[in-house]
ZAMARGU-4260 file (C-alpha; in steps of 0.2 Angstrom, whole numbers, plus 5000, padded with zeros to 4 digits):
<rodrens>
0) 5187/5038/5202 | 5191/5046/5187 | 5186/5064/5184 | 5192/5079/5172 | 5190/5097/5176
5) 5192/5110/5163 | 5191/5129/5161 | 5175/5139/5168 | 5162/5147/5157 | 5144/5150/5155
10) 5135/5146/5139 | 5123/5157/5130 | 5105/5151/5132 | 5100/5136/5122 | 5083/5135/5112
15) 5073/5133/5129 | 5081/5149/5135 | 5090/5140/5150 | 5108/5145/5153 | 5121/5131/5152
20) 5133/5132/5167 | 5150/5125/5164 | 5168/5126/5171 | 5170/5133/5188 | 5152/5138/5189
25) 5146/5121/5185 | 5158/5114/5197 | 5152/5124/5211 | 5135/5119/5209 | 5139/5101/5206
30) 5150/5100/5222 | 5136/5110/5232 | 5124/5097/5226 | 5136/5083/5230 | 5139/5089/5248
35) 5120/5090/5250 | 5117/5072/5245 | 5132/5066/5255 | 5125/5074/5270 | 5108/5066/5267
40) 5117/5049/5267 | 5116/5046/5248 | 5131/5038/5239 | 5136/5048/5225 | 5149/5044/5211
45) 5155/5058/5201 | 5162/5050/5185 | 5166/5065/5175 | 5164/5084/5174 | 5167/5091/5157
50) 5168/5110/5155 | 5172/5121/5141 | 5177/5139/5138 | 5162/5147/5129 | 5157/5162/5139
55) 5163/5174/5125 | 5158/5162/5111 | 5141/5169/5106 | 5142/5162/5088 | 5149/5145/5091
60) 5165/5149/5083 | 5175/5137/5095 | 5171/5119/5091 | 5164/5112/5108 | 5153/5097/5104
65) 5159/5080/5103 | 5156/5070/5086 | 5156/5052/5081 | 5156/5056/5063 | 5175/5052/5061
70) 5177/5036/5068 | 5160/5031/5076 | 5164/5033/5094 | 5163/5050/5102 | 5178/5062/5103
75) 5180/5080/5104 | 5188/5088/5089 | 5204/5092/5098 | 5207/5073/5102 | 5201/5067/5085
80) 5215/5061/5075 | 5209/5068/5057 | 5206/5084/5049 | 5189/5090/5054 | 5178/5106/5052
85) 5162/5108/5062 | 5151/5123/5057 | 5136/5127/5068 | 5120/5134/5062 | 5125/5151/5070
90) 5139/5152/5059 | 5129/5147/5043 | 5117/5162/5047 | 5131/5175/5051 | 5141/5172/5035
95) 5126/5170/5025 | 5131/5152/5019 | 5117/5147/5006 | 5125/5132/4998 | 5139/5119/5000
100) 5150/5130/4989 | 5151/5143/5002 | 5160/5132/5015 | 5176/5137/5007 | 5175/5153/5018
105) 5179/5142/5033 | 5186/5125/5028 | 5204/5121/5024 | 5206/5110/5009 | 5190/5115/5000
110) 5187/5124/4984 | 5172/5131/4976 | 5172/5121/4959 | 5158/5122/4946 | 5148/5107/4942
115) 5135/5114/4929 | 5131/5128/4941 | 5123/5117/4954 | 5129/5116/4972 | 5127/5098/4975
120) 5143/5094/4983 | 5159/5101/4989 | 5177/5099/4982 | 5188/5093/4996 | 5207/5090/4993
125) 5204/5090/4974 | 5190/5077/4975 | 5171/5078/4975 | 5166/5075/4992 | 5152/5063/4997
130) 5136/5069/5006 | 5129/5060/5022 | 5114/5063/5032 | 5115/5058/5050 | 5130/5047/5046
135) 5122/5038/5031 | 5127/5040/5013 | 5115/5049/5002 | 5112/5045/4983 | 5125/5053/4971
140) 5123/5071/4969 | 5135/5078/4956 | 5125/5093/4950 | 5108/5086/4951 | 5100/5097/4964
145) 5106/5110/4978 | 5110/5101/4994 | 5100/5110/5008 | 5109/5119/5021 | 5097/5130/5031
150) 5088/5115/5039 | 5104/5109/5047 | 5108/5111/5066 | 5127/5109/5061 | 5138/5101/5047
155) 5153/5091/5049 | 5167/5091/5035 | 5178/5076/5038 | 5194/5075/5027 | 5199/5059/5019
160) 5188/5043/5017 | 5173/5040/5028 | 5175/5029/5044 | 5173/5011/5042 | 5156/5012/5052
165) 5149/5022/5037 | 5155/5010/5023 | 5169/5012/5011 | 5171/5028/5002 | 5184/5038/4991
170) 5197/5050/4999 | 5193/5068/4999 | 5181/5070/5012 | 5163/5069/5017 | 5150/5082/5022
175) 5138/5075/5036 | 5122/5085/5039 | 5114/5085/5055 | 5095/5091/5054 | 5088/5103/5067
180) 5079/5093/5082 | 5070/5097/5097 | 5086/5095/5107 | 5098/5108/5112 | 5116/5108/5110
185) 5118/5099/5127 | 5106/5085/5120 | 5093/5091/5132 | 5075/5092/5126 | 5068/5109/5124
190) 5055/5113/5139 | 5043/5125/5130 | 5037/5128/5112 | 5050/5138/5101 | 5049/5144/5084
195) 5057/5156/5071 | 5051/5164/5055 | 5063/5170/5043 | 5061/5180/5027 | 5075/5185/5015
200) 5075/5197/5000 | 5090/5201/4990 | 5098/5206/4973 | 5091/5199/4957 | 5074/5195/4964
205) 5080/5184/4978 | 5066/5179/4988 | 5065/5165/5001 | 5057/5162/5018 | 5056/5148/5032
210) 5046/5143/5046 | 5053/5132/5060 | 5044/5126/5076 | 5050/5115/5090 | 5037/5107/5102
215) 5041/5097/5118 | 5029/5084/5123 | 5029/5068/5135 | 5025/5049/5133 | 5021/5041/5150
220) 5030/5056/5158 | 5045/5054/5148 | 5052/5070/5139 | 5051/5070/5120 | 5050/5083/5106
225) 5047/5087/5088 | 5055/5100/5077 | 5047/5106/5060 | 5056/5116/5047 | 5049/5122/5030
230) 5058/5133/5018 | 5054/5140/5001 | 5063/5150/4988 | 5058/5157/4971 | 5073/5167/4965
235) 5081/5173/4949 | 5100/5175/4948 | 5114/5186/4944 | 5116/5175/4928 | 5104/5179/4914
240) 5091/5166/4912 | 5095/5156/4928 | 5082/5153/4941 | 5080/5143/4957 | 5063/5137/4964
245) 5065/5126/4979 | 5054/5119/4993 | 5060/5109/5008 | 5050/5101/5022 | 5058/5093/5036
250) 5053/5085/5052 | 5063/5077/5067 | 5055/5068/5082 | 5064/5062/5097 | 5054/5051/5108
255) 5060/5045/5125 | 5051/5029/5126 | 5058/5023/5143 | 5072/5028/5154 | 5084/5017/5143
260) 5075/5017/5125 | 5076/5032/5114 | 5068/5033/5097 | 5073/5046/5084 | 5064/5047/5068
265) 5060/5060/5055 | 5060/5064/5036 | 5066/5077/5024 | 5057/5081/5008 | 5064/5092/4994
270) 5057/5099/4977 | 5069/5108/4966 | 5066/5117/4951 | 5081/5126/4943 | 5092/5125/4927
275) 5110/5122/4924 | 5124/5135/4919 | 5140/5130/4910 | 5146/5147/4909 | 5157/5155/4895
280) 5161/5145/4880 | 5174/5149/4867 | 5187/5151/4880 | 5204/5158/4877 | 5218/5167/4886
285) 5213/5182/4877 | 5195/5182/4883 | 5201/5179/4901 | 5214/5192/4901 | 5201/5205/4894
290) 5188/5200/4907 | 5176/5196/4893 | 5181/5211/4882 | 5187/5199/4868 | 5174/5185/4864
295) 5175/5178/4846 | 5157/5180/4840 | 5150/5172/4825 | 5135/5161/4820 | 5138/5143/4811
300) 5137/5146/4793 | 5128/5130/4788 | 5110/5129/4795 | 5107/5111/4800 | 5089/5114/4806
305) 5082/5107/4790 | 5064/5106/4796 | 5064/5123/4804 | 5057/5118/4821 | 5070/5127/4831
310) 5079/5112/4836 | 5093/5100/4829 | 5088/5081/4829 | 5100/5067/4828 | 5094/5064/4810
315) 5098/5082/4805 | 5117/5082/4813 | 5120/5064/4809 | 5127/5067/4792 | 5139/5080/4798
320) 5148/5071/4812 | 5150/5086/4824 | 5160/5077/4836 | 5179/5073/4829 | 5191/5062/4837
325) 5208/5072/4837 | 5220/5058/4831 | 5234/5070/4828 | 5241/5087/4835 | 5242/5098/4826
330) 5227/5091/4818 | 5226/5092/4799 | 5211/5103/4794 | 5209/5093/4778 | 5206/5078/4787
335) 5188/5084/4790 | 5176/5079/4777 | 5168/5092/4766 | 5151/5090/4776 | 5161/5093/4792
340) 5171/5108/4785 | 5154/5116/4780 | 5146/5112/4797 | 5161/5117/4808 | 5164/5134/4800
345) 5157/5151/4806 | 5149/5163/4794 | 5163/5175/4790 | 5151/5189/4789 | 5147/5187/4808
350) 5164/5183/4814 | 5170/5198/4825 | 5176/5201/4843 | 5163/5208/4855 | 5162/5211/4874
355) 5152/5199/4885 | 5149/5202/4903 | 5147/5191/4918 | 5129/5190/4917 | 5130/5181/4901
360) 5131/5162/4901 | 5126/5147/4891 | 5108/5144/4896 | 5091/5148/4890 | 5073/5148/4898
365) 5069/5131/4892 | 5082/5122/4900 | 5078/5114/4917 | 5084/5102/4930 | 5069/5096/4942
370) 5072/5085/4956 | 5060/5076/4970 | 5071/5070/4984 | 5065/5061/5000 | 5076/5056/5015
375) 5069/5047/5030 | 5076/5038/5045 | 5071/5028/5061 | 5083/5025/5075 | 5081/5014/5091
380) 5094/5016/5105 | 5094/5005/5120 | 5105/5008/5135 | 5107/4990/5141 | 5117/4995/5156
385) 5135/4990/5161 | 5142/5002/5149 | 5134/4994/5134 | 5123/5003/5121 | 5114/4995/5106
390) 5107/5005/5092 | 5097/4999/5076 | 5096/5013/5062 | 5086/5012/5046 | 5089/5025/5033
395) 5080/5028/5016 | 5085/5040/5002 | 5076/5042/4985 | 5078/5054/4970 | 5068/5057/4954
400) 5077/5069/4943 | 5075/5075/4925 | 5086/5088/4916 | 5088/5096/4900 | 5101/5108/4893
405) 5099/5114/4875 | 5117/5112/4871 | 5113/5094/4870 | 5111/5084/4886 | 5096/5076/4893
410) 5095/5064/4908 | 5082/5055/4919 | 5087/5047/4935 | 5077/5036/4947 | 5087/5031/4962
415) 5084/5024/4979 | 5094/5017/4993 | 5088/5008/5009 | 5101/5004/5023 | 5099/4996/5040
420) 5114/4996/5053 | 5115/4989/5070 | 5129/4994/5081 | 5135/4990/5099 | 5145/5002/5109
425) 5154/4995/5124 | 5165/5006/5136 | 5178/4996/5145 | 5190/5001/5159 | 5202/4987/5161
430) 5214/4997/5172 | 5216/5014/5179 | 5227/5019/5166 | 5217/5012/5151 | 5200/5017/5145
435) 5193/5008/5129 | 5177/5013/5119 | 5174/4998/5107 | 5161/4997/5093 | 5156/4982/5082
440) 5141/4979/5071 | 5134/4975/5053 | 5124/4984/5040 | 5115/4980/5024 | 5112/4992/5010
445) 5101/4990/4994 | 5102/5003/4980 | 5091/5002/4965 | 5089/5014/4950 | 5087/5018/4932
450) 5100/5030/4925 | 5096/5037/4907 | 5106/5049/4898 | 5106/5056/4880 | 5125/5056/4875
455) 5135/5057/4860 | 5128/5057/4842 | 5137/5074/4838 | 5127/5082/4852 | 5135/5093/4866
460) 5144/5103/4853 | 5151/5115/4866 | 5156/5131/4855 | 5144/5131/4842 | 5132/5143/4851
465) 5137/5162/4850 | 5132/5166/4868 | 5133/5185/4864 | 5119/5184/4853 | 5108/5169/4861
470) 5102/5153/4856 | 5095/5149/4839 | 5088/5133/4830 | 5105/5130/4823 | 5113/5127/4840
475) 5098/5121/4850 | 5098/5102/4851 | 5082/5092/4853 | 5080/5084/4870 | 5075/5066/4875
480) 5063/5071/4888 | 5049/5075/4876 | 5045/5057/4873 | 5043/5059/4854 | 5056/5045/4852
485) 5066/5056/4840 | 5080/5057/4853 | 5083/5041/4863 | 5091/5039/4879 | 5106/5030/4871
490) 5115/5027/4888 | 5105/5018/4900 | 5110/5008/4916 | 5096/5000/4926 | 5099/4987/4940
495) 5103/4986/4959 | 5117/4983/4970 | 5119/4977/4988 | 5132/4979/5001 | 5133/4967/5017
500) 5146/4975/5029 | 5153/4970/5046 | 5164/4982/5056 | 5173/4984/5072 | 5183/4998/5081
505) 5193/5000/5096 | 5196/5018/5103 | 5208/5018/5117 | 5216/5031/5129 | 5232/5026/5139
510) 5237/5037/5155 | 5228/5052/5148 | 5242/5055/5136 | 5242/5042/5123 | 5227/5038/5112
515) 5224/5026/5098 | 5210/5021/5085 | 5210/5005/5076 | 5194/5000/5065 | 5191/4989/5050
520) 5176/4984/5039 | 5173/4969/5027 | 5160/4972/5013 | 5152/4960/5002 | 5145/4968/4986
525) 5133/4962/4973 | 5128/4971/4958 | 5117/4967/4943 | 5115/4980/4929 | 5106/4979/4912
530) 5109/4993/4900 | 5118/5000/4884 | 5133/5011/4882 | 5135/5024/4869 | 5140/5012/4856
535) 5123/5004/4857 | 5129/4988/4864 | 5115/4981/4875 | 5118/4968/4888 | 5117/4962/4906
540) 5131/4960/4919 | 5131/4954/4936 | 5146/4952/4948 | 5151/4949/4967 | 5166/4957/4975
545) 5173/4959/4993 | 5183/4975/5000 | 5192/4978/5016 | 5193/4995/5024 | 5203/5001/5038
550) 5209/5015/5049 | 5224/5016/5061 | 5227/5032/5072 | 5239/5037/5085 | 5237/5053/5096
555) 5248/5060/5110 | 5245/5075/5121 | 5259/5087/5121 | 5261/5101/5135 | 5250/5116/5133
560) 5234/5108/5127 | 5241/5102/5110 | 5237/5085/5103 | 5249/5077/5090 | 5242/5063/5078
565) 5246/5051/5064 | 5232/5043/5053 | 5233/5030/5039 | 5217/5024/5031 | 5213/5014/5015
570) 5196/5011/5008 | 5188/5005/4993 | 5172/5013/4984 | 5160/5010/4972 | 5162/5018/4955
575) 5145/5027/4952 | 5137/5037/4938 | 5129/5054/4939 | 5113/5045/4943 | 5120/5034/4956
580) 5121/5018/4947 | 5135/5006/4942 | 5138/5005/4924 | 5136/4988/4915 | 5152/4988/4907
585) 5161/4992/4924 | 5152/4976/4931 | 5157/4966/4917 | 5175/4971/4917 | 5177/4971/4936
590) 5181/4989/4937 | 5167/4994/4948 | 5177/4994/4964 | 5191/5007/4966 | 5205/5010/4979
595) 5210/5025/4989 | 5222/5029/5004 | 5226/5042/5015 | 5241/5047/5026 | 5239/5061/5038
600) 5250/5070/5051 | 5243/5084/5062 | 5243/5095/5077 | 5227/5101/5086 | 5227/5113/5101
605) 5216/5124/5112 | 5226/5138/5117 | 5226/5155/5125 | 5215/5151/5140 | 5205/5140/5128
610) 5199/5154/5117 | 5210/5150/5102 | 5206/5133/5092 | 5220/5129/5079 | 5224/5114/5068
615) 5239/5110/5057 | 5237/5095/5045 | 5249/5088/5032 | 5241/5074/5021 | 5245/5064/5006
620) 5231/5054/4997 | 5229/5043/4981 | 5214/5035/4972 | 5210/5027/4956 | 5195/5028/4945
625) 5189/5021/4929 | 5185/5033/4914 | 5171/5026/4905 | 5174/5039/4891 | 5192/5034/4889
630) 5190/5016/4893 | 5205/5016/4905 | 5210/5019/4922 | 5213/5037/4929 | 5225/5038/4944
635) 5225/5053/4955 | 5237/5059/4969 | 5235/5074/4981 | 5246/5081/4995 | 5245/5097/5005
640) 5246/5107/5021 | 5230/5114/5029 | 5228/5126/5044 | 5212/5131/5052 | 5211/5143/5067
645) 5196/5151/5077 | 5199/5164/5090 | 5186/5171/5102 | 5194/5182/5114 | 5179/5190/5122
650) 5160/5193/5118 | 5163/5206/5106 | 5176/5199/5094 | 5179/5182/5085 | 5189/5177/5071
655) 5190/5162/5059 | 5205/5158/5047 | 5208/5144/5035 | 5224/5141/5024 | 5227/5128/5011
660) 5243/5124/5001 | 5240/5108/4990 | 5245/5100/4974 | 5233/5088/4965 | 5239/5078/4950
665) 5232/5066/4938 | 5246/5052/4936 | 5241/5047/4918 | 5238/5056/4902 | 5220/5063/4902
670) 5205/5060/4890 | 5198/5077/4884 | 5179/5079/4881 | 5182/5096/4874 | 5199/5102/4865
675) 5201/5121/4861 | 5205/5123/4843 | 5221/5133/4846 | 5228/5118/4856 | 5226/5108/4839
680) 5233/5122/4828 | 5216/5126/4820 | 5207/5142/4817 | 5193/5144/4829 | 5182/5153/4816
685) 5184/5137/4805 | 5179/5124/4818 | 5169/5132/4833 | 5154/5124/4824 | 5160/5107/4829
690) 5168/5098/4843 | 5185/5089/4846 | 5189/5075/4858 | 5205/5065/4861 | 5219/5057/4871
695) 5231/5067/4881 | 5246/5058/4873 | 5241/5064/4856 | 5241/5082/4863 | 5258/5079/4870
700) 5251/5081/4888 | 5263/5070/4899 | 5259/5063/4916 | 5259/5068/4930 | 5249/5084/4925
705) 5242/5097/4938 | 5224/5095/4941 | 5213/5111/4937 | 5212/5116/4956 | 5222/5130/4965
710) 5237/5126/4975 | 5233/5140/4988 | 5217/5146/4996 | 5216/5157/5011 | 5201/5164/5020
715) 5200/5176/5035 | 5184/5182/5044 | 5182/5194/5058 | 5166/5198/5068 | 5162/5212/5080
720) 5147/5212/5091 | 5142/5228/5102 | 5133/5226/5119 | 5118/5234/5112 | 5115/5220/5099
725) 5122/5227/5083 | 5137/5220/5074 | 5148/5219/5059 | 5156/5205/5050 | 5170/5206/5036
730) 5179/5192/5027 | 5189/5188/5012 | 5195/5172/5002 | 5211/5172/4991 | 5213/5159/4978
735) 5229/5157/4968 | 5230/5157/4949 | 5228/5139/4941 | 5226/5131/4924 | 5208/5130/4918
740) 5210/5112/4912 | 5223/5098/4909 | 5228/5105/4892 | 5235/5120/4902 | 5231/5132/4888
745) 5222/5145/4898 | 5228/5151/4915 | 5214/5158/4927 | 5220/5174/4937 | 5221/5174/4956
750) 5208/5183/4965 | 5202/5190/4981 | 5183/5190/4985 | 5176/5199/5000 | 5160/5197/5010
755) 5152/5207/5024 | 5138/5207/5035 | 5129/5219/5047 | 5116/5214/5059 | 5106/5220/5074
760) 5097/5209/5087 | 5083/5217/5098 | 5071/5206/5108 | 5063/5193/5097 | 5068/5201/5081
765) 5085/5199/5071 | 5090/5209/5056 | 5105/5204/5045 | 5112/5212/5029 | 5124/5200/5019
770) 5134/5207/5005 | 5147/5196/4993 | 5160/5201/4982 | 5160/5219/4988 | 5172/5226/4975
775) 5166/5217/4960 | 5181/5205/4958 | 5182/5197/4942 | 5187/5179/4943 | 5184/5162/4934
780) 5182/5144/4939 | 5183/5129/4926 | 5169/5118/4922 | 5169/5100/4928 | 5171/5087/4914
785) 5173/5101/4900 | 5188/5108/4909 | 5196/5117/4895 | 5182/5124/4885 | 5170/5131/4898
790) 5173/5143/4912 | 5161/5150/4925 | 5163/5169/4927 | 5162/5176/4944 | 5145/5183/4952
795) 5146/5201/4954 | 5141/5211/4970 | 5126/5205/4978 | 5116/5209/4994 | 5102/5201/5004
800) 5092/5206/5019 | 5086/5193/5032 | 5073/5197/5045 | 5069/5184/5059 | 5056/5184/5073
805) 5059/5171/5087 | 5047/5166/5100
</rodrens>
C-alpha cells in the first residue's frame, strides 16, 4: 500500500482553536490509532500520511496547501510545473496589503503599473493579468473598480495563461481569489462560532472597518458552516481631490448534505465610489529630474467656453480640431490651421516654470467612478466512489459602472457573465509505479453587455489643463453622463457572446520521480454585437469561431527535495474592451480571437529541513492583440528570469524575497494616443492646448521597442516576532529605471521604496501599525494608454493603525 511520510511539525491553531498535528506527531497518533484498531480486529488501510514543516511558520510564509488552480487537479506548489505564488490572508494582514498593486512586494514577475489610479488588476510579466474568483473568470476590470483583497482566505497568482479547465486566456497571469469560508486551512469545518472585528485609521483621513463571523451548523447530523464578511471604507487620499468609498458584503456557505454530497454557495456584493487619477501631465525629462520642480505652467490663451457654463462641449471645440494627427516628424507648425494655432497656444503672460508636489494630480471633485458589482456561485460535489468525483458549478458575475473624468472621458458599462461547468475527476493506479489523476468535462458561458464611451471629437486633450492652477471652464470637458444629449456616447458596443468548451487532462506520476501533465480544451465561440465606432459607422456583426488550448508539462524530482520542470502552453483569448464587450468591427473583421503561447523552465525546492521554499523560473511568452485605435495588430514578446524564496527558520524569524529580470517588447511600431510636443520638434508653449496622435513609423520608432516596464524588480521582507506577542516587519522593493513610454523621450529613475510594520497580540486583541515609503522616496510610473504624456507620482510616507478583536 502506498504511503508518503514527511517531516514533523505542529501547526498553529486553526480558526476553531484546534491544533493540527503533522509530521512525527501525527504519525505517532495515527500509528497508535492503527494499533488499537488492528487489536480490535478492524481492517485498516493507510493510503497516505502527508505531513509538512510549519511549526515555526506562524504567518503561513511557507506555502503548504495544495492547489488545483494551475491545471485543475490538486498538486502542492513544489510539484506544480508552473510559476505560482500563494499569498495567505495572514501575510496580507502582516504586510498591510490593501490592493492588487501591493502584491509586487511578494510576487516575482509582477509590477505596480498605473491604470488611471484604480487597482483593478495586476501587471504580470508585462501584461495585464486576468481576475478569477474560485476558478471562474470575472468580468474585465481595467481600472473600473478596486478588486477586493481583505475578504479573501488566500490569493493565487499563476504566471502564464490559465489552465484549459478555466478556459482560454492571454499570457501574463491570473489572480485567483478564494473567499473566506467556515472551513479551516485543513478543509475541516469550524466547531464553534468565531468572529473578528477590525478597525483601521490612517494618514489622509483613512477610515475603514470590517466584521467577519463564522457559524457552524448541522443538517441531518452533517457538519456545515457559514462565513459572513462585511467591510466599509470612507477615505481620502494622499493625492489632492482623490477619495475612496467602498462597501463589500460577502457570504460563503458550505453544506455537507450527505456523506457524499457537498454544497458550496455564496455571493459577494461590492459598491465602489471613487475617482480616477491620471497623475502629472506636461511630462518632460526636466520635470522628472527636478522631482516636480520644473513644471511648465500656463493657461490656454483662447477661451473656448463660449456660453460660460464652465464646460467645453463638442459644439464649442469642434471648429478648432483639438486633436491633430502627426503626419510628419518634425511636425510643421504651419500645418496647423489658424483656428488650431489659436486654440493650441498658451497665454504667454501665464507661461512660467513652477514647482508642483506629489499631492497634485489631474483630478477634481466632480470626477467619479461608481460601480455596483455582484458575484454569486453554487457548487455541487458528489463523491461517487471508486475514486470518481463529480462536480457541477454555476457562476454569475455582473457589473454596472459609470465614470466621468473632466479631462474628457465618460463611460457607462453594464455587463454580466453566467457560466456552468461540469467536471469529473477520476484517480487511477494502473500499476505500483504509475498514478494518474484524470479530469474531463464541459462548460458553457454566456456574456451580455452594453459598453458605451464618449471618445474623440477633440476631447481628452491631455496637456490643456495647467494642474498647478487647477481646472477651469476652458479645460473642463462636458460629460455624456448628464443625459442632456449635448455629449453623446459615440462609441457603443451592445451584444452578447457565448463559449461552449470541452476539456480533458491527465496528471501522471511515474515511480515517484517523473511526472507529467497533458491537458487540452476546444472552444466554440459565437458573438453578436451591434454598435458604432468613433467614425459614426453603425452596424451589426455576428460570427462563429473555434479555438484550441493546450498545456504540456514534465517534472522530475532531483536529489535534495528539488523538482525540475518544463512547460509549454498555447491559448486563444477573446479581445475584450474596457467594459467587457467584443467590438463590432473586431467581430466583422475576424480579429476578436487572439493567440498567446508560453515556454517555461524552472526549479522548485523545499530545503534546509523544509524551512526554505525557493523557486527559479525562466520563461518566454508571445501574444497578439488587435489595436482598435490603430486598426492594426500589435505583437508582444516577453522573456525573463524569476526567483522567489521564503524562509522560516524558527518561530521568531521569517523572510520573503522576490527577484525579476525581464525584457518585454512590442514587435511592431506603436500607435500613440498622445505625443509629447518635444518629440515632434514643437515648442510646448505653442501647442499644449491641443493633442497630437500618430504612428510610431512617423516618429522613427523602430521595432522591436521596449515596453514601458522595468527590467529588474527586487523585493525583500523580514519579520521578527517576540515570544511575548510583539513584533516588527521591515521590507523594501527596488525597481530599475525605464522609459515612460514607447517614444522613449523620458526616462523614469530607479527607486527603492521601504515599508515597515509593528504589531502586538495579546489575548483576543491585535494591534498593528503599518507604514509605507518610510523615507519619502520620489518615483514615477507611466499611465497605461497615455504612456508618454502622463506619469503617476509616488505616494509619500503614509501610516495606518489597525485594531482587531477576535472571539
